[in-house]
C-alpha positions as CSV (number, residue, x, y, z in Angstrom):
1,M,0.0,0.0,0.0
2,K,1.3,3.4,-1.0
3,P,1.4,6.2,1.5
4,G,-1.4,8.7,1.1
5,N,-3.9,6.1,-0.3
6,P,-6.7,4.7,1.8
7,A,-6.4,1.1,3.0
8,S,-8.2,-1.5,0.8
9,T,-10.3,-4.4,2.2
10,P,-9.4,-7.9,0.7
11,L,-12.2,-9.7,-1.2
12,A,-13.8,-12.6,0.8
13,K,-13.1,-16.2,-0.6
14,P,-16.1,-18.4,-1.3
15,P,-16.4,-21.7,0.6
16,F,-14.6,-24.7,-1.0
17,T,-15.7,-28.3,-0.7
18,P,-13.0,-31.0,-1.4
19,L,-13.7,-33.8,-3.9
20,A,-13.8,-37.5,-2.7
21,E,-10.6,-39.5,-3.3
22,T,-10.7,-42.0,-6.2
23,T,-8.4,-44.9,-6.8
24,L,-7.5,-46.0,-10.3
25,M,-6.2,-49.6,-11.1
26,P,-4.6,-51.0,-14.2
27,A,-7.0,-52.5,-16.8
28,A,-5.3,-56.0,-16.7
29,E,-6.3,-56.5,-13.1
30,V,-10.0,-55.9,-13.8
31,K,-11.8,-59.4,-13.7
32,R,-14.5,-60.1,-16.2
33,P,-17.7,-62.0,-15.2
34,P,-17.9,-65.8,-16.2
35,A,-19.6,-66.6,-19.5
36,Q,-23.1,-68.4,-19.2
37,A,-24.4,-71.3,-21.4
38,P,-27.1,-70.4,-23.9
39,S,-30.6,-71.5,-22.7
40,A,-33.3,-73.3,-24.9
41,P,-35.7,-70.9,-26.6
42,K,-39.1,-70.8,-25.1
43,P,-42.2,-71.2,-27.3
44,S,-43.8,-68.0,-28.4
45,P,-47.3,-67.3,-27.2
46,P,-50.1,-67.0,-29.8
47,A,-50.3,-63.7,-31.5
48,P,-53.0,-61.5,-30.2
49,P,-55.7,-60.4,-32.6
50,A,-54.8,-57.4,-34.7
51,V,-55.9,-54.1,-33.1
52,P,-56.0,-51.0,-35.2
53,R,-53.2,-48.6,-34.2
54,A,-54.4,-45.3,-32.7
55,A,-52.9,-42.0,-33.8
56,P,-49.9,-41.0,-31.7
57,V,-50.6,-38.6,-28.9
58,P,-48.0,-35.9,-28.7
59,V,-46.2,-35.9,-25.5
60,A,-44.6,-32.7,-24.2
61,M,-40.9,-32.9,-23.6
62,P,-39.9,-32.8,-20.0
63,V,-38.7,-29.4,-18.8
64,F,-35.7,-29.5,-16.8
65,Q,-35.5,-26.6,-14.3
66,A,-32.0,-25.5,-13.6
67,A,-31.1,-25.3,-10.0
68,P,-31.3,-21.8,-8.7
69,I,-27.9,-20.0,-8.5
70,T,-27.4,-18.1,-5.4
71,V,-25.1,-15.1,-5.6
72,E,-23.7,-14.1,-2.4
73,E,-23.2,-10.4,-2.0
74,V,-19.6,-9.7,-1.4
75,P,-18.7,-6.4,0.3
76,H,-16.0,-4.6,-1.6
77,T,-14.4,-1.1,-1.8
78,V,-13.5,0.6,-5.1
79,V,-10.5,3.0,-4.9
80,V,-10.7,6.0,-7.3
81,P,-7.6,8.1,-7.8
82,Q,-7.9,11.8,-6.7
83,R,-7.0,13.2,-10.1
84,L,-9.8,11.3,-11.8
85,A,-12.2,12.4,-9.1
86,R,-11.3,16.1,-9.6
87,R,-11.9,15.8,-13.4
88,G,-15.3,14.4,-12.8
89,Q,-16.2,17.2,-10.5
90,A,-15.0,19.8,-13.0
91,R,-17.2,18.3,-15.8
92,G,-20.1,18.4,-13.4
93,R,-19.7,22.1,-12.7
94,T,-19.8,23.1,-16.4
95,R,-23.4,21.9,-16.7
96,G,-24.7,25.1,-15.0
97,L,-23.6,28.5,-13.7
98,S,-23.0,28.8,-10.1
99,P,-25.0,31.5,-8.2
100,R,-21.7,33.3,-7.4
101,F,-20.6,33.5,-11.0
102,A,-24.1,34.7,-12.1
103,A,-24.1,37.4,-9.5
104,L,-20.7,38.6,-10.5
105,S,-21.7,38.7,-14.2
106,V,-24.8,40.8,-13.4
107,L,-22.6,43.2,-11.3
108,I,-20.1,43.7,-14.1
109,L,-22.8,44.3,-16.7
110,G,-24.6,46.8,-14.4
111,M,-21.3,48.7,-13.8
112,F,-20.7,48.8,-17.6
113,G,-24.2,50.1,-18.2
114,V,-23.9,52.8,-15.6
115,A,-20.5,53.9,-17.0
116,T,-22.0,54.1,-20.6
117,V,-25.0,56.2,-19.6
118,T,-22.8,58.5,-17.5
119,A,-20.4,59.0,-20.4
120,L,-23.2,59.8,-22.9
121,G,-24.9,62.1,-20.3
122,V,-21.8,64.1,-19.6
123,T,-21.1,64.5,-23.4
124,G,-24.7,65.4,-24.1
125,N,-25.3,62.5,-26.4
126,L,-28.0,60.6,-24.6
127,P,-31.0,59.7,-26.7
128,S,-34.5,60.9,-25.9
129,P,-36.1,60.5,-23.4
130,L,-33.0,59.7,-21.3
131,D,-31.6,63.1,-22.1
132,S,-34.5,64.8,-20.3
133,A,-34.2,62.6,-17.3
134,W,-30.4,63.3,-17.1
135,A,-30.9,67.0,-17.3
136,F,-33.7,66.9,-14.7
137,L,-31.4,65.1,-12.2
138,F,-28.0,66.6,-12.9
139,S,-28.4,70.0,-14.7
140,R,-26.8,72.8,-12.9
141,E,-29.4,75.2,-14.2
142,G,-32.3,73.8,-12.3
143,R,-34.7,70.9,-12.3
144,E,-36.3,71.8,-15.6
145,P,-36.1,69.0,-18.1
146,G,-33.7,69.6,-21.0
147,Q,-30.6,68.3,-22.7
148,D,-27.0,69.6,-22.4
149,Y,-25.1,69.5,-25.7
150,R,-21.7,69.9,-24.1
151,K,-19.8,69.3,-27.3
152,Y,-21.3,72.6,-28.7
153,N,-21.7,74.3,-25.3
154,F,-25.5,74.8,-25.3
155,R,-28.6,73.4,-23.7
156,F,-32.1,72.9,-25.3
157,R,-35.4,72.0,-23.7
158,A,-37.3,69.9,-26.2
159,P,-40.8,71.3,-26.9
160,D,-43.7,69.5,-25.4
161,S,-46.4,67.5,-27.1
162,P,-47.7,67.7,-29.8
163,W,-44.1,68.4,-31.0
164,T,-42.2,65.2,-32.0
165,P,-38.7,64.6,-33.4
166,D,-38.5,64.8,-37.2
167,Q,-35.9,62.4,-38.5
168,D,-36.6,63.4,-42.2
169,V,-35.7,67.0,-41.6
170,K,-32.7,66.0,-39.4
171,L,-31.2,63.9,-42.2
172,G,-32.3,66.2,-45.0
173,M,-30.8,69.3,-43.6
174,K,-28.0,67.6,-41.7
175,V,-28.8,69.4,-38.4
176,E,-28.3,68.5,-34.7
177,F,-32.0,67.9,-34.1
178,A,-35.3,68.7,-35.7
179,Y,-38.9,68.8,-34.3
180,R,-42.3,69.3,-35.9
181,R,-46.0,69.5,-35.0
182,T,-49.2,69.3,-36.9
183,A,-52.5,71.2,-36.7
184,P,-51.0,73.8,-37.3
185,N,-47.8,72.7,-39.1
186,R,-44.6,74.0,-37.6
187,W,-40.9,73.0,-37.8
188,L,-37.8,73.7,-35.7
189,A,-34.2,72.7,-36.3
190,L,-30.8,73.6,-35.0
191,V,-27.3,73.6,-36.6
192,A,-24.1,74.0,-34.6
193,K,-20.5,74.2,-35.8
194,D,-17.2,74.5,-33.9
195,Y,-14.7,77.0,-35.4
196,K,-12.1,76.1,-32.7
197,D,-9.9,79.0,-31.9
198,R,-11.6,81.7,-33.9
199,S,-15.0,83.3,-33.5
200,P,-17.1,83.1,-36.6
201,R,-18.0,86.3,-38.3
202,D,-21.3,87.2,-39.7
203,S,-20.0,86.2,-43.1
204,D,-19.1,82.8,-41.8
205,L,-22.5,82.3,-40.3
206,H,-24.2,83.5,-43.5
207,D,-21.9,81.3,-45.7
208,E,-22.7,78.2,-43.6
209,I,-26.5,78.3,-43.5
210,I,-27.5,79.7,-46.9
211,P,-26.4,76.6,-48.9
212,R,-28.3,74.4,-46.5
213,L,-31.4,76.5,-47.0
214,R,-31.1,76.4,-50.8
215,A,-30.6,72.7,-50.7
216,Y,-33.8,72.0,-48.7
217,F,-36.1,74.8,-49.8
218,K,-36.8,75.1,-53.5
219,D,-36.5,78.6,-55.0
220,M,-35.3,79.9,-51.6
221,E,-35.0,83.6,-51.1
222,Y,-34.0,85.6,-48.0
223,G,-34.0,89.1,-46.7
224,T,-31.4,91.3,-45.1
225,P,-30.3,90.1,-41.6
226,R,-31.5,92.3,-38.7
227,N,-30.3,92.5,-35.1
228,L,-31.8,90.4,-32.4
229,E,-30.9,89.4,-28.8
230,F,-30.7,85.6,-28.5
231,A,-29.7,83.6,-25.4
232,G,-28.6,86.9,-23.8
233,K,-26.2,87.7,-26.7
234,P,-26.3,89.9,-29.8
235,A,-27.4,87.9,-32.8
236,K,-28.8,88.2,-36.3
237,V,-32.1,86.9,-37.6
238,L,-32.6,86.1,-41.3
239,E,-36.1,85.7,-42.8
240,F,-36.4,83.2,-45.7
241,Q,-39.0,81.7,-48.1
242,G,-39.0,78.7,-50.3
243,Q,-41.0,75.6,-51.2
244,V,-41.1,72.1,-49.7
245,N,-43.2,69.5,-51.5
246,S,-44.8,72.3,-53.6
247,V,-45.9,74.0,-50.4
248,P,-44.7,77.7,-50.0
249,M,-42.9,78.0,-46.6
250,N,-41.8,81.1,-44.6
251,G,-39.4,81.0,-41.7
252,E,-36.6,82.7,-39.7
253,C,-33.1,81.7,-38.9
254,V,-31.4,83.1,-35.8
255,M,-27.6,83.2,-36.2
256,L,-25.3,83.5,-33.1
257,S,-21.5,83.3,-32.6
258,N,-20.2,82.6,-29.1
259,Q,-16.8,81.4,-27.9
260,G,-15.8,79.9,-31.3
261,I,-19.1,78.2,-32.0
262,G,-21.7,79.1,-34.5
263,Y,-25.4,78.5,-33.9
264,W,-28.4,78.6,-36.3
265,L,-31.9,78.1,-34.9
266,L,-34.4,77.7,-37.7
267,T,-38.2,77.9,-37.4
268,W,-40.7,77.7,-40.3
269,S,-44.3,77.1,-41.2
270,P,-46.5,77.3,-44.3
271,L,-46.5,80.8,-45.8
272,M,-50.3,81.1,-45.3
273,D,-49.7,80.7,-41.5
274,K,-46.8,83.2,-41.4
275,D,-48.5,85.8,-39.1
276,E,-49.7,83.2,-36.5
277,A,-46.3,81.4,-36.6
278,L,-44.4,84.6,-35.8
279,Q,-46.1,84.6,-32.4
280,D,-44.8,81.1,-31.7
281,W,-41.1,81.6,-32.5
282,P,-40.1,83.7,-29.4
283,S,-41.2,80.9,-27.0
284,L,-39.3,78.3,-28.9
285,R,-36.1,80.4,-28.9
286,E,-36.3,80.7,-25.1
287,R,-35.7,77.0,-24.9
288,F,-32.1,77.5,-26.1
289,S,-29.5,78.6,-23.6
290,L,-25.7,78.7,-23.4
291,L,-23.5,76.6,-21.1
292,N,-20.2,77.5,-19.4
293,E,-18.1,74.7,-20.8
294,R,-15.7,77.2,-22.4
295,D,-14.9,79.5,-19.6
296,G,-11.5,81.1,-20.3
297,W,-11.7,80.5,-24.0
298,S,-9.7,83.0,-25.9
299,K,-10.0,83.6,-29.6
300,D,-7.5,84.8,-32.2
301,Q,-8.2,88.5,-32.1
302,R,-8.4,90.0,-35.5
303,K,-6.2,93.0,-36.0
304,M,-8.0,96.0,-37.4
305,A,-6.5,98.7,-39.5
306,I,-7.8,102.2,-40.1
307,L,-8.1,103.4,-43.7
308,Q,-8.3,107.1,-44.2
309,G,-9.3,108.9,-47.3
310,E,-7.0,111.4,-49.1
311,K,-9.5,113.2,-51.4
312,A,-12.5,112.8,-49.1
313,S,-12.8,112.9,-45.4
314,Y,-13.7,109.4,-44.3
315,T,-12.3,106.5,-42.2
316,L,-12.9,102.8,-42.8
317,R,-12.0,100.0,-40.4
318,I,-10.8,96.9,-42.1
319,A,-9.7,93.4,-40.8
320,E,-6.1,93.0,-41.7
321,N,-6.4,89.2,-42.3
322,I,-9.1,89.8,-44.9
323,W,-8.5,93.1,-46.6
324,E,-5.2,94.3,-48.1
325,K,-4.8,97.8,-49.4
326,Q,-3.7,98.0,-53.1
327,D,-2.6,100.8,-55.4
328,P,-5.8,102.4,-56.8
329,G,-4.1,103.6,-59.9
330,G,-4.4,100.3,-61.7
331,A,-8.0,99.7,-60.7
332,D,-10.3,102.5,-61.7
333,Q,-9.8,106.2,-62.7
334,A,-12.3,107.3,-60.1
335,A,-11.0,105.1,-57.3
336,E,-10.0,106.9,-54.1
337,S,-9.0,103.6,-52.4
338,Y,-8.8,100.0,-53.6
339,L,-8.9,96.9,-51.4
340,L,-8.3,93.2,-52.2
341,G,-10.0,90.7,-50.0
342,S,-9.4,87.0,-49.4
343,D,-11.1,84.4,-47.2
344,P,-8.7,83.4,-44.4
345,N,-10.3,80.0,-44.3
346,E,-9.6,79.3,-48.0
347,I,-6.6,78.8,-50.1
348,K,-5.9,82.0,-51.9
349,D,-7.4,81.8,-55.4
350,A,-8.5,84.5,-57.8
351,S,-12.0,83.0,-58.1
352,K,-12.4,83.3,-54.3
353,T,-11.2,86.8,-53.8
354,A,-13.2,90.0,-53.6
355,T,-12.5,93.7,-54.3
356,A,-13.8,96.9,-52.7
357,Q,-13.3,100.4,-54.1
358,V,-14.1,103.8,-52.8
359,L,-15.2,106.0,-55.7
360,L,-15.7,109.7,-55.9
361,L,-18.1,110.7,-58.8
362,P,-19.5,114.0,-59.9
363,H,-22.1,115.6,-57.7
364,Q,-25.8,114.8,-58.1
365,D,-28.7,116.7,-56.7
366,S,-30.6,113.7,-55.3
367,L,-29.9,110.2,-53.9
368,K,-32.0,108.7,-56.7
369,N,-29.9,110.4,-59.4
370,A,-26.7,109.5,-57.5
371,A,-27.7,105.8,-57.4
372,G,-28.5,105.9,-61.2
373,A,-25.1,107.5,-61.9
374,V,-23.3,104.8,-59.9
375,K,-25.2,102.1,-61.8
376,D,-24.2,103.5,-65.2
377,Y,-20.6,103.9,-64.1
378,I,-20.4,100.2,-63.0
379,L,-21.9,99.0,-66.3
380,K,-19.5,101.2,-68.3
381,M,-16.4,99.8,-66.4
382,Q,-17.5,96.2,-66.9
383,K,-17.8,96.7,-70.6
384,E,-14.5,98.5,-70.9
385,G,-12.9,95.7,-68.9
386,G,-13.3,93.3,-71.7
387,Y,-16.9,92.2,-71.4
388,P,-18.9,94.2,-73.9
389,D,-22.0,92.1,-73.6
390,T,-22.3,92.6,-69.9
391,E,-25.9,92.7,-68.4
392,L,-26.5,94.4,-65.1
393,T,-29.7,93.3,-63.1
394,V,-30.9,94.5,-59.7
395,M,-31.3,91.5,-57.4
396,N,-34.5,90.6,-55.6
397,D,-35.4,89.0,-52.3
398,K,-38.7,88.0,-50.7
399,D,-39.5,91.7,-50.1
400,G,-38.7,93.0,-53.6
401,N,-35.8,94.7,-55.3
402,L,-32.5,95.0,-53.4
403,D,-32.3,98.7,-54.2
404,R,-33.2,100.4,-50.9
405,K,-32.4,103.4,-48.7
406,T,-30.6,102.5,-45.5
407,D,-28.0,103.8,-43.1
408,I,-24.4,103.4,-44.3
409,G,-22.1,103.9,-41.3
410,N,-22.9,107.3,-40.0
411,R,-24.7,108.5,-43.1
412,E,-28.0,107.9,-44.9
413,G,-27.6,106.4,-48.3
414,Q,-28.8,103.8,-50.7
415,V,-27.5,100.2,-51.2
416,I,-28.0,98.4,-54.5
417,Q,-27.1,94.7,-55.1
418,F,-26.5,93.6,-58.7
419,R,-26.2,90.4,-60.6
420,V,-23.7,90.9,-63.4
421,K,-23.5,88.6,-66.4
422,N,-20.4,89.1,-68.4
423,G,-21.1,86.0,-70.5
424,E,-22.4,82.5,-70.5
425,T,-19.8,81.3,-67.9
426,R,-18.9,84.4,-65.9
427,Q,-21.2,86.0,-63.4
428,R,-20.4,88.4,-60.6
429,Y,-22.0,89.8,-57.5
430,V,-21.7,93.5,-57.1
431,L,-22.8,95.7,-54.1
432,A,-22.9,99.4,-54.3
433,A,-23.4,101.8,-51.4
434,V,-24.2,105.4,-52.4
435,I,-24.0,108.6,-50.3
436,V,-24.5,112.2,-51.6
437,L,-22.0,114.7,-50.3
438,P,-22.0,118.5,-50.9
439,D,-19.3,118.3,-53.6
440,N,-19.6,114.8,-55.0
441,V,-21.1,111.4,-54.9
442,F,-19.3,109.0,-52.5
443,A,-19.7,105.3,-53.4
444,I,-18.2,102.0,-52.2
445,V,-18.4,99.3,-54.9
446,C,-17.7,95.7,-53.8
447,E,-17.4,92.8,-56.2
448,C,-16.9,89.0,-56.0
449,D,-17.6,85.8,-57.9
450,W,-21.4,85.0,-58.0
451,R,-20.7,81.6,-56.4
452,R,-19.0,83.2,-53.4
453,R,-21.7,85.8,-52.7
454,D,-23.0,84.1,-49.5
455,Y,-19.7,84.7,-47.8
456,W,-18.7,88.0,-49.2
457,Q,-22.1,89.7,-48.8
458,Q,-21.7,89.8,-45.1
459,E,-18.1,91.1,-45.3
460,F,-19.3,93.8,-47.6
461,F,-22.0,94.9,-45.1
462,T,-19.4,94.8,-42.3
463,L,-17.3,97.3,-44.2
464,L,-20.3,99.6,-44.6
465,E,-21.1,99.4,-40.8
466,K,-17.6,100.7,-40.0
467,L,-17.7,103.6,-42.4
468,Q,-17.4,107.2,-41.0
469,V,-17.9,110.0,-43.7
470,K,-17.6,113.7,-43.1
471,S,-17.4,115.5,-46.4
472,A,-15.2,115.8,-49.4
473,R,-11.9,117.6,-49.0
474,K,-11.3,120.8,-50.9
């Protein structure tokens, strides 16, 4: 017996009965019995009468029953090696999960779920309705349901029923979210874009949203942006019109720049409901608010330069990273100043640049006549510049012709926007600002490629806002 193994019990031996002893002798010593004489045959008895033989009766064969075999139970012990015993136990455990393992699995899955929800909630990417519950529990701005979009540093409270999410608009316009309601029909959508370390200008905001509107609304037109306060910040609002599924629509787009992020909140309705819908837009805009996720953010401050006139008393503030002063001698005979503009976000290319000229023309007795004189001068210079078939057309928006009296810097004047066709493949956007002075007509004429008008239009208006005119020098 090996050490470490249990002692075994020997098997019991069955009882043994010895056989009787037998003596064998040689065959020669065996005596045969003596032979007997044959006896006389006895007379045979008379034969009995013949009896017909009966049919044989079948007799069953005897059945021999075997003697019962008695098996005596023998106590015994089977020794199983420990290694085999452990293997058997391991196979038995794989047939089902133990309660301890199941509890551990549930705990791990629960912790993973909590971590996932927390990460989505912190980043503002929780789907509805979890976003509202998260904002209700953890928002720093109160217990009012809403969703924090921390990526873009804003918060929005989804409108209540009957407003519902509109996935078609969200995908069609490529916006952050979209909602709609019926009876009456209303829509709402929001776009956000991060410009990183620079604050988007009005031209950036304009250039981003106009192509989206044109892509979604057929025959889209828009008006001149006006000032509006939005989320406690100065903003612009743009009215637009177009068609969706052959239904005329009217809406407004609020444009805001804050800490390097641009926001566009769009609301629209059928044109026939315009007056009623205008009463609904303010309450929807109040659902938008800014967060404080970018405290301490600093932007790339644009350096401004002051341009002063030589023949006329005026000053013009220009952004140095956009406008560059050029020699006016090679531009136009009436040019007082000449500026070349380029988009700092684009690779410098002649097709993407713009020009701005300060012109001094002969005096006119009225603003109307002065505007007519500027228009004639622009057409003349286009034809003399190598495009004799040039056509000059005043542009329109939803409110009519873009030939309107307005304030230009510190003076009252008239702004005209033209679409210039130099040929089949060349079209230009021209904006002219006209002011009547005692001695002459003061005009700023800006020009760019027609395809880049959405960006440059706002830069042109920015120039006009910074203009300060006194009078012509003598």
